[in-house]
DSSP file (Angstrom, degrees, kcal/mol; ACC not computed):
  #  RESIDUE AA STRUCTURE BP1 BP2  ACC     N-H-->O    O-->H-N    N-H-->O    O-->H-N    TCO  KAPPA ALPHA  PHI   PSI    X-CA   Y-CA   Z-CA
    1    1 A X              0   0    0      0, 0.0     2,-0.1     0, 0.0     0, 0.0   0.000 360.0 360.0 360.0 133.3  -78.2   50.3 -189.5
    2    2 A X        -     0   0    0      1,-0.1     2,-0.2     0, 0.0     0, 0.0  -0.432 360.0-110.6 -74.9 144.0  -77.9   46.5 -189.3
    3    3 A X        -     0   0    0     -2,-0.1     2,-0.2     1,-0.1    -1,-0.1  -0.488  34.2-113.2 -72.4 142.0  -80.4   44.6 -187.3
    4    4 A X        -     0   0    0     -2,-0.2     2,-0.7     1,-0.1    -1,-0.1  -0.531  26.1-119.1 -75.3 141.1  -79.0   43.0 -184.1
    5    5 A X        -     0   0    0     -2,-0.2     2,-0.4     0, 0.0    -1,-0.1  -0.720  34.4-171.3 -80.6 118.4  -78.9   39.2 -184.1
    6    6 A X        -     0   0    0     -2,-0.7     3,-0.0     3,-0.0     2,-0.0  -0.916  25.9-112.3-111.7 138.0  -81.0   38.1 -181.2
    7    7 A X        -     0   0    0     -2,-0.4     2,-0.4     1,-0.1     3,-0.0  -0.359  34.2-109.5 -65.7 146.9  -81.0   34.5 -180.1
    8    8 A X        -     0   0    0      1,-0.1    -1,-0.1    -2,-0.0     3,-0.1  -0.630  36.8-118.3 -74.8 128.0  -84.3   32.6 -180.8
    9    9 A X        -     0   0    0     -2,-0.4     3,-0.1     1,-0.1    -1,-0.1  -0.348  34.0-100.7 -66.2 149.7  -86.0   32.0 -177.4
   10   10 A X        -     0   0    0      1,-0.1    -1,-0.1    -3,-0.0     3,-0.1  -0.295  46.5 -92.6 -65.8 155.9  -86.4   28.3 -176.6
   11   11 A X        -     0   0    0      1,-0.1    -1,-0.1    -3,-0.1     3,-0.1  -0.257  50.8 -87.4 -65.4 158.2  -89.9   26.9 -177.1
   12   12 A X        -     0   0    0      1,-0.1    -1,-0.1    -3,-0.1     7,-0.1  -0.394  54.1 -97.8 -62.9 141.2  -92.4   26.9 -174.3
   13   13 A X        -     0   0    0      1,-0.1    -1,-0.1     5,-0.1     3,-0.1  -0.271  35.5-174.7 -59.7 147.6  -92.1   23.8 -172.1
   14   14 A X        +     0   0    0     -3,-0.1     2,-0.3     1,-0.1    -1,-0.1   0.516  63.6  46.4-119.7 -13.9  -94.5   21.1 -172.8
   15   15 A X  S  > S-     0   0    0      1,-0.1     4,-2.0    31,-0.0     5,-0.2  -0.843  84.4-111.1-127.3 164.4  -93.8   18.6 -170.0
   16   16 A X  H  > S+     0   0    0     -2,-0.3     4,-2.5     1,-0.2     5,-0.2   0.908 119.2  53.6 -58.7 -41.9  -93.2   18.8 -166.3
   17   17 A X  H  > S+     0   0    0      1,-0.2     4,-2.6     2,-0.2    -1,-0.2   0.882 106.8  51.2 -62.8 -38.3  -89.6   17.9 -166.8
   18   18 A X  H  > S+     0   0    0      2,-0.2     4,-2.4     1,-0.2    -1,-0.2   0.881 109.6  50.0 -67.4 -37.0  -89.1   20.7 -169.3
   19   19 A X  H  X S+     0   0    0     -4,-2.0     4,-2.9     2,-0.2    -2,-0.2   0.915 110.9  49.6 -65.5 -41.3  -90.7   23.2 -166.8
   20   20 A X  H  X S+     0   0    0     -4,-2.5     4,-2.6     2,-0.2    -2,-0.2   0.929 110.6  50.7 -61.9 -44.2  -88.3   21.9 -164.1
   21   21 A X  H  X S+     0   0    0     -4,-2.6     4,-1.7     2,-0.2    -2,-0.2   0.929 113.6  43.6 -59.6 -46.0  -85.3   22.3 -166.5
   22   22 A X  H  X S+     0   0    0     -4,-2.4     4,-2.4     1,-0.2    -1,-0.2   0.907 112.0  53.8 -67.9 -39.6  -86.3   25.9 -167.3
   23   23 A X  H  X S+     0   0    0     -4,-2.9     4,-2.9     1,-0.2    -1,-0.2   0.897 106.0  53.7 -58.5 -39.7  -87.0   26.6 -163.7
   24   24 A X  H  X S+     0   0    0     -4,-2.6     4,-2.7     2,-0.2    -1,-0.2   0.891 107.0  51.0 -62.5 -39.1  -83.5   25.4 -162.8
   25   25 A X  H  X S+     0   0    0     -4,-1.7     4,-1.2     2,-0.2    -2,-0.2   0.931 111.8  47.2 -64.1 -43.9  -82.1   27.8 -165.4
   26   26 A X  H ><>S+     0   0    0     -4,-2.4     5,-2.7     1,-0.2     3,-0.6   0.939 112.4  50.4 -60.3 -45.5  -84.0   30.7 -163.8
   27   27 A X  H ><5S+     0   0    0     -4,-2.9     3,-2.0     1,-0.2    -2,-0.2   0.914 105.5  54.9 -61.0 -44.6  -83.0   29.6 -160.3
   28   28 A X  H 3<5S+     0   0    0     -4,-2.7    -1,-0.2     1,-0.3    -2,-0.2   0.793 110.7  47.9 -59.3 -26.8  -79.3   29.4 -161.3
   29   29 A X  T <<5S-     0   0    0     -4,-1.2    -1,-0.3    -3,-0.6    -2,-0.2   0.306 119.7-109.8 -97.7   8.4  -79.6   33.0 -162.5
   30   30 A X  T < 5S+     0   0    0     -3,-2.0     2,-1.2     1,-0.2    -3,-0.2   0.657  77.7 132.1  77.0  15.7  -81.3   34.2 -159.3
   31   31 A X     >< +     0   0    0     -5,-2.7     4,-2.0     1,-0.2     3,-0.3  -0.585  24.0 161.6 -97.9  70.7  -84.7   34.8 -161.0
   32   32 A X  H  >  +     0   0    0     -2,-1.2     4,-3.1     1,-0.2     5,-0.2   0.817  63.1  58.8 -69.0 -33.8  -86.6   32.9 -158.3
   33   33 A X  H  > S+     0   0    0      1,-0.2     4,-1.9     2,-0.2    -1,-0.2   0.920 111.1  43.0 -62.6 -41.4  -90.1   34.2 -159.0
   34   34 A X  H  > S+     0   0    0     -3,-0.3     4,-2.2     2,-0.2    -1,-0.2   0.880 112.9  53.1 -70.2 -37.3  -89.9   32.8 -162.5
   35   35 A X  H  X S+     0   0    0     -4,-2.0     4,-2.8     2,-0.2     5,-0.2   0.938 108.6  50.1 -60.7 -46.2  -88.4   29.6 -161.3
   36   36 A X  H  X S+     0   0    0     -4,-3.1     4,-2.5     1,-0.2    -2,-0.2   0.901 109.2  52.0 -59.4 -41.8  -91.2   29.2 -158.8
   37   37 A X  H  X S+     0   0    0     -4,-1.9     4,-2.0    -5,-0.2    -1,-0.2   0.902 111.5  46.6 -62.5 -40.7  -93.8   29.8 -161.5
   38   38 A X  H  X S+     0   0    0     -4,-2.2     4,-2.2     2,-0.2    -2,-0.2   0.902 112.3  49.1 -70.0 -40.1  -92.1   27.1 -163.7
   39   39 A X  H  X S+     0   0    0     -4,-2.8     4,-2.4     2,-0.2    -2,-0.2   0.890 110.1  52.6 -65.1 -37.0  -91.9   24.6 -160.8
   40   40 A X  H  X S+     0   0    0     -4,-2.5     4,-2.5    -5,-0.2    -2,-0.2   0.919 108.3  50.3 -62.9 -43.0  -95.6   25.3 -160.0
   41   41 A X  H  X S+     0   0    0     -4,-2.0     4,-1.6     1,-0.2    -2,-0.2   0.900 110.0  50.8 -61.2 -40.4  -96.5   24.6 -163.7
   42   42 A X  H  X S+     0   0    0     -4,-2.2     4,-2.6     2,-0.2    -2,-0.2   0.914 110.3  49.2 -62.8 -42.8  -94.5   21.3 -163.5
   43   43 A X  H  < S+     0   0    0     -4,-2.4    -2,-0.2     1,-0.2    -1,-0.2   0.888 108.1  53.8 -64.8 -39.2  -96.4   20.4 -160.3
   44   44 A X  H  < S+     0   0    0     -4,-2.5     3,-0.3     1,-0.2    -1,-0.2   0.847 114.2  42.3 -63.8 -32.5  -99.7   21.1 -161.9
   45   45 A X  H  < S+     0   0    0     -4,-1.6     2,-0.3     1,-0.3    -2,-0.2   0.840 136.1  11.8 -80.2 -35.0  -98.8   18.8 -164.8
   46   46 A X    ><  -     0   0    0     -4,-2.6     3,-1.9    -5,-0.2    -1,-0.3  -0.739  60.0-175.2-149.0  91.4  -97.3   16.1 -162.5
   47   47 A X  T 3  S+     0   0    0      1,-0.3    -4,-0.1    -3,-0.3    -3,-0.1   0.623  85.6  63.1 -65.8 -12.2  -98.0   16.3 -158.8
   48   48 A X  T 3   +     0   0    0     -5,-0.1     2,-1.4     1,-0.0    -1,-0.3   0.296  69.9 114.8 -94.4   9.3  -95.7   13.3 -158.2
   49   49 A X    X>  -     0   0    0     -3,-1.9     4,-1.6     1,-0.2     3,-0.7  -0.652  44.4-174.4 -83.4  92.6  -92.6   15.1 -159.6
   50   50 A X  H 3> S+     0   0    0     -2,-1.4     4,-2.9     1,-0.3    -1,-0.2   0.848  80.0  59.8 -58.3 -36.2  -90.5   15.2 -156.4
   51   51 A X  H 3> S+     0   0    0      1,-0.2     4,-3.0     2,-0.2    -1,-0.3   0.876 103.1  51.7 -62.0 -36.7  -87.8   17.3 -158.2
   52   52 A X  H <> S+     0   0    0     -3,-0.7     4,-2.4     2,-0.2     5,-0.2   0.931 112.4  45.2 -65.4 -44.6  -90.4   20.1 -158.9
   53   53 A X  H  X S+     0   0    0     -4,-1.6     4,-2.4     2,-0.2    -2,-0.2   0.930 115.5  48.2 -62.8 -44.5  -91.4   20.2 -155.2
   54   54 A X  H  X S+     0   0    0     -4,-2.9     4,-2.3     2,-0.2    -2,-0.2   0.952 113.8  44.9 -60.9 -51.5  -87.8   20.1 -154.1
   55   55 A X  H  X S+     0   0    0     -4,-3.0     4,-2.2     1,-0.2    -1,-0.2   0.870 113.0  50.5 -65.6 -36.6  -86.6   22.8 -156.4
   56   56 A X  H  X S+     0   0    0     -4,-2.4     4,-2.7    -5,-0.2    -1,-0.2   0.909 109.5  52.7 -66.2 -38.9  -89.6   25.0 -155.7
   57   57 A X  H  X S+     0   0    0     -4,-2.4     4,-2.0    -5,-0.2    -2,-0.2   0.903 108.9  49.0 -60.5 -41.1  -88.9   24.6 -152.0
   58   58 A X  H  X S+     0   0    0     -4,-2.3     4,-2.2     2,-0.2    -1,-0.2   0.902 111.0  50.3 -64.7 -40.6  -85.3   25.7 -152.5
   59   59 A X  H  X S+     0   0    0     -4,-2.2     4,-1.5     2,-0.2    -2,-0.2   0.904 107.6  52.7 -65.9 -40.2  -86.5   28.7 -154.4
   60   60 A X  H  <>S+     0   0    0     -4,-2.7     5,-2.5     1,-0.2     4,-0.4   0.914 108.8  51.7 -60.2 -40.0  -88.9   29.6 -151.6
   61   61 A X  H ><5S+     0   0    0     -4,-2.0     3,-1.6     1,-0.2    -2,-0.2   0.929 105.9  54.7 -58.2 -45.8  -86.0   29.4 -149.3
   62   62 A X  H 3<5S+     0   0    0     -4,-2.2    -1,-0.2     1,-0.3    -2,-0.2   0.801 109.4  46.4 -62.5 -29.8  -84.0   31.7 -151.5
   63   63 A X  T 3<5S-     0   0    0     -4,-1.5    -1,-0.3    -3,-0.3    -2,-0.2   0.395 121.1-107.3 -94.5   4.0  -86.7   34.4 -151.4
   64   64 A X  T < 5S+     0   0    0     -3,-1.6     2,-1.2    -4,-0.4    -3,-0.2   0.613  78.8 130.4  87.7  12.3  -87.1   34.1 -147.6
   65   65 A X     >< +     0   0    0     -5,-2.5     4,-2.0     1,-0.2    -1,-0.2  -0.687  26.2 168.5 -97.9  81.4  -90.4   32.2 -147.4
   66   66 A X  H  >  +     0   0    0     -2,-1.2     4,-2.7     1,-0.2    -1,-0.2   0.845  69.2  53.0 -69.4 -36.0  -89.2   29.5 -145.1
   67   67 A X  H  > S+     0   0    0      2,-0.2     4,-2.5     1,-0.2    -1,-0.2   0.924 111.0  46.9 -66.8 -41.8  -92.6   28.1 -144.2
   68   68 A X  H  > S+     0   0    0      2,-0.2     4,-2.4     1,-0.2     5,-0.2   0.893 111.8  52.7 -64.2 -37.6  -93.5   27.6 -147.9
   69   69 A X  H  X S+     0   0    0     -4,-2.0     4,-2.8     2,-0.2     5,-0.3   0.938 109.4  48.4 -60.2 -47.8  -90.1   26.1 -148.4
   70   70 A X  H  X S+     0   0    0     -4,-2.7     4,-2.4     1,-0.2    -2,-0.2   0.917 110.8  51.4 -59.4 -44.4  -90.7   23.6 -145.6
   71   71 A X  H  X S+     0   0    0     -4,-2.5     4,-1.6     2,-0.2    -1,-0.2   0.930 113.8  42.8 -60.6 -46.4  -94.1   22.7 -147.0
   72   72 A X  H  X S+     0   0    0     -4,-2.4     4,-2.2     1,-0.2    -2,-0.2   0.906 114.6  49.4 -68.7 -41.4  -92.7   22.0 -150.5
   73   73 A X  H  X S+     0   0    0     -4,-2.8     4,-2.3     1,-0.2    -1,-0.2   0.854 107.5  56.1 -67.0 -32.8  -89.7   20.1 -149.2
   74   74 A X  H  X S+     0   0    0     -4,-2.4     4,-2.2    -5,-0.3    -1,-0.2   0.899 107.9  48.3 -63.3 -40.3  -92.0   18.1 -147.0
   75   75 A X  H  X S+     0   0    0     -4,-1.6     4,-2.2     2,-0.2    -2,-0.2   0.902 109.5  52.2 -67.1 -40.3  -94.0   17.0 -150.0
   76   76 A X  H  X S+     0   0    0     -4,-2.2     4,-2.2     1,-0.2    -2,-0.2   0.916 110.8  48.5 -59.9 -42.0  -90.7   16.2 -151.9
   77   77 A X  H  < S+     0   0    0     -4,-2.3    -2,-0.2     2,-0.2    -1,-0.2   0.892 108.0  53.9 -65.6 -40.0  -89.7   14.0 -149.0
   78   78 A X  H  < S+     0   0    0     -4,-2.2     3,-0.4     1,-0.2    -1,-0.2   0.911 113.9  42.9 -59.7 -40.8  -93.1   12.3 -148.9
   79   79 A X  H  < S+     0   0    0     -4,-2.2    -2,-0.2     1,-0.3    -1,-0.2   0.826 134.2  17.1 -75.1 -32.8  -92.7   11.5 -152.6
   80   80 A X    ><  +     0   0    0     -4,-2.2     3,-1.3    -5,-0.2    -1,-0.3  -0.655  66.7 172.7-142.2  79.7  -89.0   10.4 -152.3
   81   81 A X  T 3  S+     0   0    0     -3,-0.4    -4,-0.1     1,-0.3    -3,-0.1   0.515  72.9  64.6 -72.2  -3.0  -88.1    9.7 -148.7
   82   82 A X  T 3  S+     0   0    0     -5,-0.1     2,-0.9     4,-0.0    -1,-0.3   0.280  70.8 104.1-104.1  10.9  -84.7    8.3 -149.5
   83   83 A X    X>  -     0   0    0     -3,-1.3     3,-1.0     1,-0.2     4,-1.0  -0.818  52.2-165.4 -96.0 106.6  -83.1   11.5 -151.0
   84   84 A X  H 3> S+     0   0    0     -2,-0.9     4,-2.1     1,-0.3     3,-0.2   0.813  84.6  63.4 -61.4 -31.3  -80.7   12.8 -148.3
   85   85 A X  H 3> S+     0   0    0      1,-0.2     4,-2.3     2,-0.2    -1,-0.3   0.841  95.4  59.6 -64.2 -32.8  -80.4   16.2 -150.0
   86   86 A X  H <> S+     0   0    0     -3,-1.0     4,-2.1     1,-0.2    -1,-0.2   0.918 108.6  44.3 -61.1 -43.4  -84.2   16.8 -149.5
   87   87 A X  H  X S+     0   0    0     -4,-1.0     4,-2.3     2,-0.2    -2,-0.2   0.908 111.9  51.4 -68.5 -42.1  -83.7   16.5 -145.7
   88   88 A X  H  X S+     0   0    0     -4,-2.1     4,-1.2     1,-0.2    -2,-0.2   0.886 111.9  47.1 -66.2 -36.3  -80.6   18.6 -145.6
   89   89 A X  H  X S+     0   0    0     -4,-2.3     4,-1.5     2,-0.2     3,-0.2   0.902 111.7  50.0 -70.5 -39.5  -82.2   21.5 -147.5
   90   90 A X  H  X S+     0   0    0     -4,-2.1     4,-2.8    -5,-0.2     5,-0.2   0.863 103.3  62.5 -65.6 -32.2  -85.4   21.3 -145.4
   91   91 A X  H  X S+     0   0    0     -4,-2.3     4,-2.5     1,-0.2    -1,-0.2   0.902 101.6  50.9 -56.9 -41.7  -83.1   21.5 -142.3
   92   92 A X  H  X S+     0   0    0     -4,-1.2     4,-2.5    -3,-0.2    -1,-0.2   0.912 109.6  49.5 -63.1 -41.8  -81.8   24.9 -143.5
   93   93 A X  H  X S+     0   0    0     -4,-1.5     4,-1.3     1,-0.2    -2,-0.2   0.917 111.2  49.3 -64.6 -41.6  -85.4   26.2 -143.9
   94   94 A X  H  <>S+     0   0    0     -4,-2.8     5,-2.5     2,-0.2     3,-0.2   0.924 110.1  52.1 -60.6 -43.0  -86.2   24.9 -140.4
   95   95 A X  H ><5S+     0   0    0     -4,-2.5     3,-1.4     1,-0.2    -2,-0.2   0.935 112.7  42.9 -59.9 -47.9  -83.1   26.6 -139.0
   96   96 A X  H 3<5S+     0   0    0     -4,-2.5    -1,-0.2     1,-0.3    -2,-0.2   0.662 109.4  59.1 -74.2 -15.4  -84.1   30.0 -140.6
   97   97 A X  T 3<5S-     0   0    0     -4,-1.3    -1,-0.3    -3,-0.2    -2,-0.2   0.200 120.8-109.4 -94.4  14.5  -87.7   29.5 -139.5
   98   98 A X  T < 5S+     0   0    0     -3,-1.4    -3,-0.2     1,-0.1     2,-0.2   0.898  82.5 125.7  58.6  46.8  -86.5   29.3 -135.9
   99   99 A X     >< +     0   0    0     -5,-2.5     4,-2.1    -8,-0.1     3,-0.2  -0.599  24.3 163.5-128.1  68.8  -87.2   25.5 -135.5
  100  100 A X  H  > S+     0   0    0      1,-0.2     4,-2.5     2,-0.2     5,-0.2   0.829  71.4  54.9 -63.8 -33.9  -83.8   24.2 -134.4
  101  101 A X  H  > S+     0   0    0      2,-0.2     4,-2.2     1,-0.2    -1,-0.2   0.925 110.9  44.9 -65.8 -42.8  -85.1   20.8 -133.2
  102  102 A X  H  > S+     0   0    0      2,-0.2     4,-2.3    -3,-0.2    -1,-0.2   0.886 111.8  54.1 -65.3 -38.6  -86.7   20.0 -136.5
  103  103 A X  H  X S+     0   0    0     -4,-2.1     4,-2.1     1,-0.2    -2,-0.2   0.928 109.8  46.5 -60.7 -45.6  -83.5   21.2 -138.3
  104  104 A X  H  X S+     0   0    0     -4,-2.5     4,-2.5     1,-0.2    -2,-0.2   0.900 109.8  53.7 -65.4 -40.5  -81.4   18.9 -136.2
  105  105 A X  H  X S+     0   0    0     -4,-2.2     4,-2.3     1,-0.2    -1,-0.2   0.909 110.0  47.9 -60.5 -41.9  -83.7   16.0 -136.8
  106  106 A X  H  X S+     0   0    0     -4,-2.3     4,-2.7     2,-0.2    -1,-0.2   0.889 110.4  50.9 -67.6 -38.2  -83.5   16.5 -140.6
  107  107 A X  H  X S+     0   0    0     -4,-2.1     4,-2.3     2,-0.2    -2,-0.2   0.912 110.8  49.8 -63.8 -40.6  -79.7   16.7 -140.5
  108  108 A X  H  X S+     0   0    0     -4,-2.5     4,-2.4     2,-0.2    -2,-0.2   0.926 112.0  47.4 -62.5 -44.5  -79.6   13.5 -138.5
  109  109 A X  H  X S+     0   0    0     -4,-2.3     4,-2.4     2,-0.2    -2,-0.2   0.917 110.4  52.3 -63.2 -43.3  -81.9   11.8 -141.1
  110  110 A X  H  X S+     0   0    0     -4,-2.7     4,-2.2     1,-0.2    -1,-0.2   0.923 110.8  47.6 -58.0 -45.3  -79.9   13.1 -144.0
  111  111 A X  H  X S+     0   0    0     -4,-2.3     4,-2.6     1,-0.2    -1,-0.2   0.900 109.4  53.1 -64.6 -41.4  -76.7   11.7 -142.4
  112  112 A X  H  X S+     0   0    0     -4,-2.4     4,-2.2     1,-0.2    -1,-0.2   0.912 109.6  48.9 -60.0 -43.1  -78.4    8.3 -141.7
  113  113 A X  H  X S+     0   0    0     -4,-2.4     4,-2.0     2,-0.2    -1,-0.2   0.916 111.2  50.0 -64.0 -42.6  -79.4    8.0 -145.4
  114  114 A X  H  X S+     0   0    0     -4,-2.2     4,-1.2     1,-0.2    -2,-0.2   0.921 110.4  49.6 -62.0 -43.6  -75.9    8.9 -146.5
  115  115 A X  H  X S+     0   0    0     -4,-2.6     4,-1.1     1,-0.2     3,-0.3   0.890 109.5  51.9 -63.9 -39.1  -74.4    6.3 -144.3
  116  116 A X  H  < S+     0   0    0     -4,-2.2     3,-0.3     1,-0.2    -1,-0.2   0.884 106.8  53.7 -63.2 -37.8  -76.8    3.6 -145.5
  117  117 A X  H  < S+     0   0    0     -4,-2.0    -1,-0.2     1,-0.2    -2,-0.2   0.768 108.8  49.1 -71.0 -23.4  -75.9    4.5 -149.1
  118  118 A X  H  <        0   0    0     -4,-1.2    -1,-0.2    -3,-0.3    -2,-0.2   0.697 360.0 360.0 -84.6 -20.4  -72.2    3.9 -148.4
  119  119 A X     <        0   0    0     -4,-1.1    -1,-0.2    -3,-0.3    -2,-0.2   0.481 360.0 360.0 -70.9 360.0  -72.8    0.6 -146.6
């Protein structure tokens, strides 16, 4: 019987960006626990990587841990306060965490940033 050809797995990530990239692949496939682990590894390597905080926050949202999502998205916003997408995603977590006023404030901020970028 012939051996099946199996693809060679990619090498283990060596940088924060590589962990974020692999985490994004896991996230796109709905494997959020593994995505969270990769984003955590990226954060441990580079705590200033706003994308890692943002993506981990989105993954926490996807698994229903809205407070953890809010915490991570808040850190992403602290690191990069001009990314409108960070606010709009945190708004969803606030909404599902029964914090409608905070959700509305984030949507307003997101819109303000978008309008400034068009000006």
